[in-house]
PAZA-401909 format. One line per field, with one value per residue: residue number from 1; residue in three letters; chain; z, y, x of N, C-alpha, C, CB in turn. Coordinates in Angstrom, 3 decimals. Glycine has a CB too. Layout:
residues N
vexti = NUM|... .
tigu = ALA|... .
banu = A|... .
n.w = Z|... .
n.v = Y|... .
n.u = X|... .
ca.w = Z|... .
ca.v = Y|... .
ca.u = X|... .
c.w = Z|... .
c.v = Y|... .
c.u = X|... .
cb.w = Z|... .
cb.v = Y|... .
cb.u = X|... .
//
This chain:
residues 93
vexti = 1|2|3|4|5|6|7|8|9|10|11|12|13|14|15|16|17|18|19|20|21|22|23|24|25|26|27|28|29|30|31|32|33|34|35|36|37|38|39|40|41|42|43|44|45|46|47|48|49|50|51|52|53|54|55|56|57|58|59|60|61|62|63|64|65|66|67|68|69|70|71|72|73|74|75|76|77|78|79|80|81|82|83|84|85|86|87|88|89|90|91|92|93 .
tigu = MET|LYS|VAL|SER|TYR|ILE|ALA|LEU|CYS|ALA|VAL|MET|VAL|ILE|LEU|LEU|ALA|GLU|ALA|VAL|GLN|VAL|SER|THR|ALA|VAL|THR|CYS|SER|PRO|THR|GLN|LEU|SER|SER|CYS|VAL|SER|ALA|ILE|THR|SER|SER|SER|PRO|PRO|SER|GLN|LEU|CYS|CYS|SER|LYS|ILE|LYS|GLU|GLN|LYS|PRO|CYS|LEU|CYS|GLN|TYR|LEU|LYS|ASN|PRO|ASN|LEU|LYS|LYS|PHE|ILE|ASN|THR|GLY|ASN|ALA|ARG|LYS|VAL|ALA|SER|THR|CYS|GLY|THR|PRO|PHE|PRO|LYS|CYS .
banu = A|A|A|A|A|A|A|A|A|A|A|A|A|A|A|A|A|A|A|A|A|A|A|A|A|A|A|A|A|A|A|A|A|A|A|A|A|A|A|A|A|A|A|A|A|A|A|A|A|A|A|A|A|A|A|A|A|A|A|A|A|A|A|A|A|A|A|A|A|A|A|A|A|A|A|A|A|A|A|A|A|A|A|A|A|A|A|A|A|A|A|A|A .
n.w = 69.142|69.066|66.404|66.307|67.944|66.401|64.195|65.421|66.147|63.591|62.636|64.423|63.735|61.139|61.667|63.228|61.365|59.532|61.179|61.603|59.013|58.694|60.663|59.638|57.471|55.463|55.907|53.455|53.349|52.329|53.935|55.860|54.950|55.515|57.086|55.360|53.716|53.866|53.114|50.535|49.210|49.400|49.644|51.914|54.051|54.487|57.441|60.149|60.821|58.496|56.691|57.860|57.489|54.698|54.089|55.349|53.860|51.333|49.879|48.934|47.149|44.311|43.994|44.858|42.867|40.710|41.216|40.134|41.663|43.639|42.290|41.170|43.305|44.265|42.143|41.530|41.059|43.475|45.346|44.620|45.131|47.900|48.717|47.770|49.278|51.704|51.408|50.072|47.152|44.541|43.434|40.340|38.539 .
n.v = -37.173|-36.695|-37.337|-40.104|-40.978|-40.304|-41.938|-44.442|-44.366|-44.318|-46.840|-48.459|-47.808|-48.841|-51.583|-52.141|-51.628|-53.688|-55.864|-55.557|-56.013|-58.694|-59.895|-59.504|-61.102|-63.572|-66.957|-69.164|-71.356|-73.548|-75.003|-73.275|-72.166|-73.852|-73.325|-72.187|-74.029|-75.022|-72.758|-72.355|-74.691|-74.764|-72.812|-71.366|-68.557|-67.067|-67.576|-65.450|-66.239|-67.556|-65.362|-63.801|-65.480|-65.656|-63.023|-62.935|-64.838|-63.770|-62.756|-65.152|-66.272|-66.210|-67.966|-70.318|-70.565|-71.227|-73.762|-76.886|-78.826|-77.380|-75.405|-76.301|-76.197|-73.632|-71.880|-71.241|-70.220|-69.989|-69.798|-67.379|-65.746|-66.012|-64.872|-62.277|-61.537|-61.411|-59.152|-59.264|-59.398|-61.659|-61.569|-60.340|-62.517 .
n.u = -112.962|-115.732|-116.250|-115.755|-117.822|-120.052|-119.562|-119.777|-122.485|-123.621|-122.865|-124.281|-126.936|-127.037|-126.613|-128.879|-130.881|-130.408|-130.950|-133.679|-134.636|-133.911|-135.468|-138.012|-138.129|-139.679|-140.395|-140.839|-143.370|-145.613|-147.337|-148.103|-150.370|-152.417|-154.616|-156.339|-157.491|-160.185|-161.659|-160.700|-161.410|-164.134|-167.146|-166.971|-166.259|-162.982|-161.016|-159.838|-157.266|-156.491|-156.466|-154.441|-152.270|-152.154|-151.476|-148.999|-147.597|-147.591|-145.263|-144.321|-146.076|-145.754|-143.641|-144.882|-146.815|-145.244|-144.507|-145.338|-146.702|-147.976|-149.310|-151.740|-153.469|-153.322|-153.640|-156.405|-159.809|-161.220|-159.126|-157.968|-160.147|-160.391|-157.952|-158.352|-160.607|-159.391|-157.986|-155.619|-154.702|-153.691|-150.326|-148.923|-147.176 .
ca.w = 69.990|68.568|65.128|66.580|68.480|65.251|63.424|66.198|66.000|62.221|62.564|65.174|62.932|60.042|62.229|63.628|60.146|59.009|62.097|61.335|57.753|58.920|61.465|58.869|56.354|55.512|55.557|52.564|53.731|51.929|55.020|56.637|54.394|55.781|57.671|54.267|52.879|53.787|52.352|49.132|48.619|49.502|49.538|53.245|54.113|55.153|58.846|60.411|60.760|57.066|56.109|58.351|56.864|53.298|54.084|55.735|52.801|50.037|49.095|48.468|46.262|42.970|44.104|44.930|41.558|39.776|41.600|39.551|42.694|44.406|41.386|40.959|44.454|44.520|40.965|41.306|41.295|44.908|46.058|44.326|45.827|49.313|48.880|47.560|50.453|52.798|51.103|49.552|45.823|44.041|42.664|38.945|38.526 .
ca.v = -37.938|-36.550|-38.041|-41.538|-41.198|-40.251|-43.152|-45.540|-44.255|-44.707|-48.295|-49.037|-47.637|-49.811|-52.915|-52.264|-51.701|-55.039|-56.778|-55.428|-56.689|-60.124|-60.353|-59.440|-62.030|-64.605|-68.314|-69.693|-72.695|-73.657|-75.561|-72.142|-71.818|-74.948|-72.778|-71.669|-75.134|-75.092|-71.604|-72.529|-75.844|-74.611|-71.400|-70.754|-67.396|-67.340|-67.182|-64.417|-66.902|-67.747|-64.060|-63.367|-66.343|-65.246|-61.771|-63.292|-65.638|-63.092|-62.739|-66.503|-66.776|-66.458|-69.200|-71.412|-70.696|-71.832|-75.159|-77.617|-79.551|-76.428|-74.540|-76.795|-75.826|-72.194|-71.117|-71.504|-69.067|-69.876|-69.321|-65.945|-65.088|-65.983|-63.863|-60.967|-61.288|-61.078|-57.886|-59.568|-59.980|-62.380|-60.736|-60.737|-63.172 .
ca.u = -113.851|-117.094|-116.324|-115.873|-119.161|-120.956|-119.308|-120.350|-123.937|-123.952|-122.727|-125.394|-128.146|-126.949|-126.813|-130.274|-131.680|-130.251|-131.638|-135.106|-134.889|-133.798|-136.597|-139.238|-138.049|-140.697|-140.001|-141.862|-143.818|-147.017|-148.150|-148.618|-151.677|-153.359|-155.845|-157.162|-157.969|-161.651|-162.148|-160.309|-162.090|-165.583|-167.538|-166.947|-165.360|-161.704|-160.890|-158.827|-155.968|-156.202|-156.098|-153.127|-151.255|-152.019|-150.706|-147.633|-146.977|-147.727|-144.025|-144.018|-147.116|-145.221|-142.850|-145.843|-147.460|-144.284|-144.344|-146.472|-147.449|-148.784|-150.073|-153.102|-154.288|-153.251|-154.053|-157.824|-160.677|-161.520|-157.935|-157.857|-161.252|-160.026|-156.902|-158.965|-161.442|-158.467|-157.320|-154.287|-154.842|-152.514|-149.393|-148.700|-145.858 .
c.w = 69.456|67.249|65.361|67.157|67.346|64.400|64.120|66.069|64.602|62.057|63.282|64.388|61.795|60.552|62.640|62.410|59.539|59.892|61.867|60.045|57.934|59.676|60.694|57.656|56.560|55.157|54.722|52.931|53.378|53.016|55.921|56.163|54.672|56.395|56.599|53.431|52.760|52.983|50.863|48.470|48.720|49.355|50.902|53.268|54.837|56.604|58.981|60.328|59.316|56.447|56.588|57.724|55.391|53.209|54.409|54.593|51.424|49.243|48.477|47.395|44.855|42.945|44.126|43.573|40.522|40.067|41.079|40.584|43.496|43.523|41.236|42.134|44.622|43.354|40.599|41.580|42.771|45.688|45.836|45.049|47.318|49.563|48.736|48.744|51.631|52.545|50.583|48.179|45.362|43.263|41.221|38.856|37.110 .
c.v = -37.894|-37.301|-39.540|-41.873|-41.211|-41.506|-44.367|-45.534|-44.703|-46.223|-48.968|-48.939|-48.654|-51.222|-53.139|-52.383|-53.100|-56.049|-56.736|-56.155|-58.195|-60.630|-60.310|-60.364|-63.150|-65.941|-68.890|-71.142|-72.817|-74.260|-74.463|-71.740|-72.889|-74.452|-72.244|-72.772|-75.146|-73.927|-71.757|-73.643|-75.773|-73.136|-70.717|-69.580|-67.751|-66.854|-66.060|-65.014|-67.112|-66.434|-63.599|-64.204|-65.992|-63.971|-62.040|-63.988|-64.969|-63.040|-64.101|-66.998|-67.054|-67.754|-70.410|-71.654|-71.329|-73.308|-75.941|-78.373|-78.639|-75.619|-74.995|-76.470|-74.316|-71.368|-71.468|-70.232|-68.878|-69.346|-67.827|-65.154|-64.965|-64.900|-62.459|-60.579|-60.858|-59.762|-58.068|-60.199|-60.642|-61.420|-61.213|-61.262|-63.250 .
c.u = -115.281|-117.274|-116.482|-117.241|-120.182|-120.790|-119.915|-121.871|-124.377|-123.891|-123.896|-126.703|-128.160|-127.212|-128.263|-131.183|-131.595|-130.969|-133.143|-135.452|-134.843|-135.016|-137.909|-139.206|-139.065|-140.059|-141.127|-142.160|-145.293|-147.914|-148.708|-150.015|-152.729|-154.666|-156.802|-157.808|-159.479|-162.225|-161.838|-161.114|-163.608|-165.921|-167.551|-165.966|-164.060|-161.714|-159.868|-157.429|-155.556|-155.731|-154.729|-152.015|-151.066|-151.201|-149.241|-146.898|-147.039|-146.417|-143.682|-144.983|-146.612|-144.401|-143.790|-146.505|-146.538|-144.048|-145.555|-147.312|-148.362|-149.725|-151.520|-154.032|-154.392|-153.777|-155.499|-158.618|-160.982|-160.321|-157.756|-158.951|-160.940|-158.984|-157.479|-159.858|-160.583|-157.734|-155.909|-154.424|-153.552|-151.617|-149.334|-147.286|-145.316 .
cb.w = 71.422|68.386|64.278|67.544|69.518|64.401|63.218|67.684|66.264|61.225|63.180|66.531|62.372|59.364|63.424|64.483|59.128|58.893|63.560|61.251|56.699|59.688|62.715|58.429|56.209|54.557|56.832|51.086|55.257|50.677|55.851|56.534|52.900|56.707|58.661|53.376|53.436|55.196|52.889|49.029|49.278|50.854|48.885|54.323|54.823|54.388|59.723|61.797|61.506|56.316|56.458|59.893|57.004|52.646|55.094|56.973|52.731|50.251|49.970|49.630|46.202|42.506|45.387|45.991|41.066|39.830|43.159|38.519|43.628|45.179|40.022|40.730|45.714|44.822|39.768|42.205|40.521|45.472|45.596|42.803|45.615|49.767|47.853|46.257|50.819|52.990|52.322|50.511|44.826|43.142|43.295|37.943|39.137 .
cb.v = -37.414|-35.067|-37.759|-41.993|-40.113|-38.983|-43.354|-45.437|-42.806|-44.029|-48.748|-48.335|-46.196|-49.740|-53.124|-51.067|-50.643|-55.399|-56.423|-53.944|-56.251|-60.452|-59.518|-58.022|-62.603|-64.278|-69.194|-69.584|-72.970|-74.491|-76.546|-70.940|-71.595|-75.975|-71.662|-70.788|-76.459|-75.101|-70.304|-72.833|-77.100|-75.177|-71.279|-71.801|-66.212|-66.675|-68.391|-63.770|-68.242|-68.277|-63.002|-63.466|-67.824|-65.042|-60.764|-64.192|-66.990|-61.682|-62.281|-67.455|-65.799|-65.265|-69.177|-71.115|-69.334|-71.087|-75.307|-78.592|-80.256|-75.487|-74.498|-78.298|-76.444|-71.795|-71.400|-72.672|-69.219|-71.236|-70.087|-65.699|-65.867|-67.358|-64.083|-60.965|-62.541|-62.204|-57.021|-60.507|-58.916|-63.582|-60.763|-59.540|-64.586 .
cb.u = -113.798|-117.441|-115.070|-114.773|-119.519|-120.690|-117.798|-119.934|-124.395|-122.999|-121.379|-125.541|-128.236|-125.567|-125.897|-130.690|-131.213|-128.771|-131.316|-135.518|-133.880|-132.514|-136.715|-139.494|-136.614|-141.872|-139.712|-141.417|-143.578|-147.119|-147.322|-147.660|-151.559|-152.719|-155.502|-156.325|-157.495|-162.259|-161.525|-158.808|-161.613|-166.124|-168.918|-166.561|-166.054|-160.553|-160.482|-159.049|-156.002|-157.455|-157.150|-153.063|-151.650|-153.405|-151.296|-147.648|-147.645|-148.238|-142.879|-144.034|-148.248|-144.352|-141.954|-146.906|-147.921|-142.960|-144.196|-145.965|-146.493|-147.882|-149.408|-153.075|-153.722|-151.826|-153.101|-158.326|-161.971|-161.948|-156.674|-157.942|-162.569|-159.494|-155.775|-159.783|-162.258|-157.451|-157.288|-153.508|-155.263|-152.937|-147.979|-148.932|-145.943 .
//
């Protein structure tokens, strides 16, 4: 009886761990960075929303940099400056 209870607990821990991983997965969507457009295209500082979106989308930045349509907007000095100001430097892809 005690062995089955331990096995049940182990299964529950595994399932919960997988649920946490699924819930923290990021959906890559460059439109999520729309709040950063003014900061990237001018010298204005990034908003809190922009910084939170950059941090949220950080796992996607390499994917965006590989896309020729997005690269011209994201691979700029201002975009890197905005990310750095937000405490999220661009990853090395």
